[in-house]
N, C-alpha and C positions, 0 to 999 in steps of 0.2 A: 485801610479802614477810612470811612468817611462819615461825617455828620453834617447834615444840612440844617441851617437854623433860619427860621422865619419869624419875623416880628408881626404881631397881629393886634387887633383892637378888641378881641373877644372879652366879654364879661363873664364867660362860662368857666374859665380856668385861668390860673396864674401862668402855668406852663403845661404843655401837653406833648407827649412823644408818640410817634407812630412810624410805621414803615410805608413810605411813599415810593411805589415803583422800585423797590429794592434798595432805597436809600433811608438810612436811620434819620429821622427828621424831628427836630425839637422846635416847638412853637412856643414863643414867649409873648405874652400879652403886655401891651403898653398900658392896659388898664390896672395892672398890678403895680402898686406903689414902688416896689424895688426892682422893676424889670431891668434897670440898667446894671444892677449887680450881676444878674444872671447872664446877661449879654457879654459884659466885660470879663467875667470869670470864665466863660466859655473861651473867649479869644486868649485870655492870659494863660489859662491851664494847658491848652493844646499848642501853644506857641513853641515851635521847634520840635514837636513830637511827630510820630509817624501817622497821626490821625489827621486826615485833611478836613478842614472846616470850610464848608460852602455857605457863605453868608448871603442869604436872600433878604438883605436889609438895606434900606436906604442909607447912602453915605451921610446924610444929615442926621439920621438917628444914631448912627455909630458915633459921630462927632459929639452929639449931645450926651450920649451914654458915657463916653470917656470923661467929659467934663463933670458930670454927676458922680462918677466913680472916683475921680480924683486920684489920690495916692494909694487907694486900696490895692490889695493883692489877694490872689485866690488862696494863698497859704498864710495870710496874716495871723499873728499869734494872739488874737483876741476875738471875742464874739461880737457880732454885729447887733443892731438894735432889734432885728427881727428873729434872731436866733435864740433858742432856748438853751439855758445852761445845763440841761440834761437832755441827752439824745438817746435813741433806743434802736435796738436791733432785735428782730424776732427770727426764731429758727425752729424747725420741727423738733418735737420732744425726743425723738430717737437720737438726736445729735447732742443732747445736753451733757450726758455722762462724759463723753469724749472731750468735750470742751472744757469741762471742769477739771478733768484729769490732766490734760496738757496745759491748762492755765491760759489759753489764748483763744480768742475768736479769730479764725483764719479766713482769708479770701477763698473764693470758689476755686480759683486756679491752683492755689496751694493744696487744697483738699483733694483736687483731682490728681495731682502729682503724687500725693501720699497714699491714695486709695484706689486700688485697681478697679474696685466695683463701685466707684462713685457715679453720680448722675451722668448721663450721656451729654447733657447740656443744661445750663441754668434756665429757670422758668422765663427769665427775661429774653431769651432767644426768640420767643414767640412774638415779641414786639420789635425784633430786629436788633436787639442790643448788640454793640460792637464787642469784640473780644476784650478790648481793654478794660471794660467795666469789671471783669471777672478777676482783675488783679487787686481789687479793693473790697474792704468791708464797707457796706452801704449803711448809712445811718439816717434815721428820720427824727424830726423834731418831736417833742413830747406830745403835741396835740394832733399829730398825723397818725392815722390808723394804718399802720404797716402790717396788720395781722392778716390783711387780704393776700399778702404774698405767701404766707404759710398756708393759707387755705387754698390758694391757687396751686401750690406745689402738690398738694394732696389730690387735687383733681387732674393734675397734669395739663391744666389749661387756665388761662387768665380768666378770673372771675372776681369782679370788684364789689359784688353784692355784700354789704356788711352784715346782713341778717341770714346768710347761708349757714348751714350746719357744718362744723369742722371740728377736728380735735386740736385744741390749742397746744402750742409748743412751749417754749421759754422765751420770755421777753426781757431782754437785758437792758438795764438802765445805766448809762455811762456818764462820767463827769466830762461834759463837753468843754467846759472852761479850761480844765486841765489839759485835755487833748489839744485844744488850740494853743495854750501857753507853751506847750512842748513842741509846737510845730507839726503836729500830726494831722490836724483837721484840714482837709482839702475840699475845695469847692470847684466844680468843673462846669458850672452854669445850670446843671440839672440836678446833681447829686451833692450831698455832703458826705465825705467818706474818708477812710484811712487806708493807706497803702499796706498791703500784705496781711497785717494782723493787729489785734489790739490786746495787749497784756491785761489780764483780768485783775491781777493784784494791785496794779497801779490806777486803773481807770473804772473798773466796775463798782457800782454803788450797791445794786441789788438786782435780783431777777425774779420774775413771777412765773408761776406754773399754776395749772388748775388745782393741783394738790395744795399748794401754798394758800390759794384763794378760798379753798373749801368749796369748789364748784364741781359740776359734773364734768367727766372727761369729754363729753361732746357738748358744745356750746356754739356761740356765734362769734365772728370777729368783733362785732360791736360790743358784745357783753364782756368778752375777755379784755378788750382794750380799755373799756370804761372802768371795770373793776380793778384792773392792774394799776391804772393811773391813780385811782382812788386810794388803793392801799398804799402806793408809793408816797402820795402826798401825806397820808396819815403817819407814815413811818419816818419821812424825811422832810 
C-alpha cells in the first residue's frame, strides 16, 4: 500500500485526496493554518507501518513542519486548538438497529468479516482509498458535513452535492475529548479516526435520525446536517 503526499499553495482546499495514476494522493495546502499538523501526523502515523509514504515535499518544508509540530504526536491524549470536542459519524439508517444492539460502532473491515452479505467494497474505494483505512471508524468534526458520504453510498458513487435528495441515516455524536483522553483518537494526516470500534456506552452522547428531528424521510445532506447540529446544540 502506498500514499503519495504533495504540499501545495492552493486556496481552494485545506487538503484534498485523489487517485493519480493509480496512486492514492493526498494534497495538503500550505495556505491552511495547520498544514504542518497534517504533514507531520502523516509521517508519524505511518512510520514503521506497511504503508509506504512517498513525500513529494521539499526538505525545507518538512524541516519547517517538524519545528512547528514540536512534541506533538498523532495519538496525543488531548484535543488540539482546531479540533471540536464533539465529533460525528454518519451511517445509513438500515445499520442503526444492529449498531444499537451490539453497542459498538465498528470499522468496515470488522463488519465485512462478520457479515457474509456485506458491501463488496467501501464507497471510498472509488477515490482509491487504501485498505488500511477500513480498519478504522472515521470521524468528522462537528462543522463538517459528512452526510454526503451516506448520500454517496445510496447512489453507489461519490457525489458531494449538499442539496441532492437522499434518505438520511443516523448521525452519531461522540465525546471527542474523552476519546482523546483514553488514547483512542488517532490522526493520520487526513483523517481523525478510532481503530476497530467505538463503544457507545462510554463515548456516545446522542444520535439523530429523521424521525427524531420530525422531518421527511427524504431530505438533503445540507438540511439533515444543519437540523441535526441545531438539535444537538439545543440538547447539549
